[in-house]
N, C-alpha and C positions, 0 to 999 in steps of 0.2 A: 504493500500500500504506500502510495506517495505521501510525503510529509503533509502536504496541504489537505489531502483526504483525511489523514489521521487527525489533524487539527479540527477539521470540520466535524469529524465524528465525535471528537471530544466536546465541541460546542453543542452539537446536537444532543449529546448525553446530558449536558448541563440544562438545556432548555426543556427536555421532555421527561427526563427521569430523575432529576434532582428533587429532593424534598422541597416542600414549600418553605418560604422564608422562616428561618429558625425563630421560635418563640423565645422571648426573654425568660430564662429560668430565674428562680430565686437567687441563685449564686451569681449569674451574670448581671442581674439587677443590682445586687450588692456591689459588684465590681464597677458597674457603670456609675453608680451613685458616688463611690469613693473616687473614681477618676475625676468626676466633676469637682469634688471637694478639694483634691490635691492639685488642681490645675495651677494655682498660683505658685505652688512649690516646684512643679515641673518647669514652669517658665523661669523661675529664679535659678533653678539648676542649669537650664540651658544657657542662661546669660553668663554664669560663671565659666562654663566651658568655652563659650564663644569668646570671652574676654581673655582667656588663658589657653590658646591653642598650641598644639605641639605637632611637629612634623612626623612623618612615618618612621617607625622604629625608635622614636625619641619621646614617646608619650609617657614619660616617667611620672610626672606629677598628676597627669590625667588618670593613669592607672591607680596611683595611690589614693586619689580622691574617690574613685569608683569603688575600690576595695573597702574603704572606710564606710561609704554609704551602704554597701551591701551588708557589712558586718553589723551595722546599727539595726538592720532589719532582722537580725538573727539568721542570716543566710551563710552557709559554709562557703569559704572563699579560697581559691587557689590563684596565685599570681605567677608571673614570670613565664607564661606559656607563649611561645613564639616571641620571645624577648619581653614584651610589655603587655601581653594579653592577660585578661582577668576572666575567671570563670566562677560563677556562683551556683550553688546547688541548694534548691529548696525542696525538701522531702515532705510530701503531703501526708496528712493523717490517715489516708485510706490508700489501699493498693490501686495501682493503675499504671498507665504507660509513662514513659519519660518523653517530655516535649522540650526541644531546644528552641531558644529565642536568641537572635543575634543582632548586635549593633556594632558598627565600625566606629573607631574613635580618633582617627588621625585627621590632621588639617593639611592645607596646601600651601605652597610657596607663592602666596598672593598677598599683595598689600591692600588692606581694606580701604574702600572709599566711601562706604555707606555712612550716613550721618546718624550714628546711634550712640547713646550714652555709654554703652558697654562694647563699643567697637574695639577690635583688636589693635593693639599697638605693638604686638610681639614681633621679635626678630629671630631669625634662625639662620642656619647654614644649609644651603642646598647646592650640591655640585660645586663645593668649595667657594660659593659666593654667598654674601650676606643677603638675605631676602626678608621681606615681610611675611608673616605667617597668619593665615586666616582660615576659619571654617567656611570655605567658599563652596562647599557641597552639602552642607547641612548635617554633618556627622555629629555636631554638638546637639542638634535636636534628636538624633538617633539615640545618643547616650541618655538624654533626659527622658525620652519616651520609654526606653527599656528600664531605666531606674524607676520611673513611675509605675510601670507594669509590675516590677519586682515588689514595690511597696504595696500595691493592691493585692497581689497574690499572696504575699507574706502575711497580710492581715487576715486571710482566710485559710491559713495553712492546714488547720485541723480538718477542714472540709474538702481539701484538694484530693482528687482521686488519681494520684500519681505524683510524679516528680518533675520539677522544672529546672532546666539547665540554662543559665543565663551566660551567653558568650559575648564578651566585649573584646572585639578583635582589632589589633593594630594594623597599620600599613595596608589598608585597602587600596589606597592610591598608588601603591607600589613601593617596594623597599628601595632605599638609596643604592646607588651604583656599587656593585661588589658585595651587596648584602642580600640575605633572604628574608622573607617576611610575609605577612598577610595570611589569608585563609589557607593557602596551600601548606604553609609551614605549621599552622595550627593543627591541620588534619594529620600531617606527618608526625607531629609530636603527640598525637593521640587524643585530641580534644573530643572526638566522637567515640572513642574506644575506652579510654580510661574512666573509671568511676561509672556512674549510671550511663548506659548507652541509649541515646535518644532514638525513638522510632521515626520521628519527623522533625523538621526544622522550619521555623517561620522567620521571615525578616521583612522589613519595609524600608522604604526610602522616601524622604520628604521630596516634594517637587515644587519648585518656585514658580512654575508656569501652569500648575493645576490648581483650580480653585479650592479653597478651604472647604472641608466637608465632603470631598470626593475621594473615592478609592478607585484606583485603576489596576486591572489584573489581566493576565493572559495565560491560558494553558499552553504548555509546550515552551518553545523558545521565546523568551520575553526580552532578553538582552544579548548582544552579540559576543562572540569570542573575540578577544583582543590579542594580537601578536605584534611584536616589534621586529622590524627588519633593519639591518645595517648593511650598506653596500660600500665597499672600498674600491675605487677605480684608480688603477695605476697606469700612468702614461710615461712620457719621457720629457723631463724638464728642459726648457730651452728659453732663449731670449724672446720676449713678446714681439720683437720686430721681425723675427724670422720663424714663424710657426711651422713652416714646412720642414724644418730641421728636427722637430720633436713630435710628440704625440700629446695632444691637448686633452687632459682628463676633464676639464671643465665643459668643453663642448660635448664630449662623450657622455658626461653625467646629465647634461640637459637633454640629450637624445634618450637616455635611459628613463628619465623622469617622464618624458612624453610617452615612451613605450609602456611604462607602468600604467598610465591612464587608459591606454587602449585595452589592457587586460580586462578592465571593468566595462568599458563602453562597447567593446567588440568581441570579447572572448568569454564573457560570463553570462549565464542565463538568468538575467535579473528578474524575469517573470516568476522564477522559483523563489528567490529570496534576495534581499538587498546585500550589497557588499561594497566595501570602501577600501581604497589604497590611498594613503596620504603621505607625502614627503613633508616632514615637519622641520628638518634641519639639514643644512648642507654647508660644508666647510672645505675650503681649499684656497691656497695661495696666500702670499704675504706682501706682495708688491705689485703695482699696476703693470709693470713691464716685464714680469717674469711669469711664464706659463709653468705652473707647478708640476711636480711629479705625481701628486696624489690628491684625490678629492674623496671626502667621506660624506655620506648622506644617511639619514635615519628617518624612519617613518612608522606608521601604524597600519595594520590590516584589520578590518572588521568583517566578520562573516557570521551568518546565522545557521549555517549548515556545515557539518563536519566534512562531507565529501567535497563541497565547494571550497572549503578552507584548504584541503589538501591540494586541489587543482590549482588554486591561486598561488600557493607556495611554490609549486613546481614551475608555474609560468613566470613568476618573479625571477627565479633562478635562471631560467632559460632566456628570458628577455634581457636581463642585465649582462649575462656572460656573452651572449651572441652579439649584442650591439657593441660591446667593448671589443670583442674579437674582430668585428668588421672594420674597426678603426685602428687596429694594431695595438689596442690597450688590453688590459685584463680587468676583470671585476670579480671580487670575492663577496659572496652573499651569505649573511648569517641571519637566521630567523629564530626568534625566541618566543615561545608561546607564553603569554602572560595570564590569560584567563580563558576557560572554556565557555561555551554557550550557557547562559543562565537559563536553566530548563525547569519550568514548573511542572511537576508531576501531574498529568491530566486527571487521574483518579482523585488525588488529594485536592486539587483545585475544585473539582466538581463537588466533592464532599464538603468543603468549607465555604463554598459560594453562598449558601443560605446564611451562614454566620456573618459574612461581609454585608449582605443585604439587610440583615437585622440590625447590625451596629451602625450602618451609615444611611440606611434607607435605600430601597430598591433602585430608585431613580439616580442615586448618587454613586452607584457601583458600575463602572464603565469598562467595557471590554476594549482594550487598547491595541494598537498596532505594535509590532516588535520595534525595539530601539537599537540603533547601532552603537550606543554607549555600552560599556562593559561593567561587570560586577564580579568580584572574586567569590561572592556567595555561591557561585557555581561549583566550587570545589566541595562544599558540603553536600550539594545536590547530587554530586557524583557518587556519594556514599550512601545517602538516605534520601527518601522522598522529601522534597522541599517546596515551599510556596513563598514567592517573593512578590511584594506589592508596592505600589506607589500611593502615598497619601498627600493630599493637597496642602500646599503652603502659600498659595497666592491669595491676596485679599479678594473677597467676594466682589464681583463686578468688574474687576480689572481685565483689560485685554491682554491675553497671554503674550501677544507680540511686543507689548511694552514692558513686560516683567523681566528683570535682569536674569540672565541665564546662570546656570551653575558654572563654577570655576572662573568667575569674573569678579573684579573688585567691588562691583555694585550689588552682588548677590544679596537677596533679601528674602526672609521668611516671615510670614504672618504667624506669630506664635499661637494664635487661637486654633491653628490646625493640629497642634500636637495632641490635644485631648482625644481626638479621634484615633490617633496613633496608639495612645495608651489603651483605649478601649478595644481597638482591633487586636492588639497583642494579647490582652487578657481574655477576650472572648474566644479567639482562636484556640487558646490553651484550654480554657474551661470546657468548651464545646467538643474539642477533640477528645479530651479525657472522658467526658460524659458519653460520647458515642462509642468509645471502646468498652465502657462499662456495661453497655446495653447488649453487647454481643454474647 
């Protein structure tokens, strides 16, 4: 069965065989009421982390604060996983499944421009350069929402039908050069295997261009695989006044860049799925009248299908090496896989859809198109069924086209959207536990 038929089948299953919108139980009603009550605390928590951001694999104070907050709730805490990761274990008073909830905790090398009283003024070092540091992708809200969910669930510990594993993960944005980090390292260090083993994992991401009160979901591939490619083009250095005596790697590199774009526009079946090849960096030369010996370029590949991913990797190697060879140069190609496709288990998505509709309202739960952004949450989903969602963080009534995008200095989140995130995490946990108990 082709992938699109599979997705349509999953959607059909959701529309015709999913149970009606989940009814609010006494337990979820308690959880929702408490989420309303602690909203100011969640906002205050978010503002602390926003004002005190730390870069990937450097989240030392962030991790310390998270661990302290979890311990205050009576939750068992383990630190130092994948360098600065924190895991909390909440054992319910009744037997049941283990459910994992995950939030990422790192910030970005971005200098904040938003006019906020709690705006970041932090500095850090990135690639040996001093940079501004900012939560420009909303990870501060993810921390606050998961800590809020932890407080809600801890308050009803004796009534929980199972165990909750809270995963606070560093380096989602990518470990610094020469280091390992993120979800892949957490998984390798046993975050899903050591201690109670979760059956499922839930995660969510704030979105600055989705209206507050909205949840977006998709069964199957929701976010793309992300790979990094590096191409080193070697020519023959010569005086810029007599290029015929050498081999110009700058010209060759420009031809390679054009060739890479034709892989997408002419060699990839885009009716099946989207794909992107972007060259983001190119370096070569030190003087205006010297043709250099070498040029290096670096870029990203985004794909939503593993077979397409393999084909594009092959075509990048072929295109770069053959274009270089035709000019008398050589090209070395290195491709590093950074994150697989973020894949929502269709059965789990269908099972939990009524919960989403109950907590947000049926009209506010939107089936979305796949995104070419990437998320290392995918590494957890390779091991256990997972569901990853988007929660709105844009002020009501705003035109999404005018809302500052993620990873930009003006990134902005309407904090009123976090309450839905807290409710979503707690309701998914409670309803999944309840559904297992009925079997």
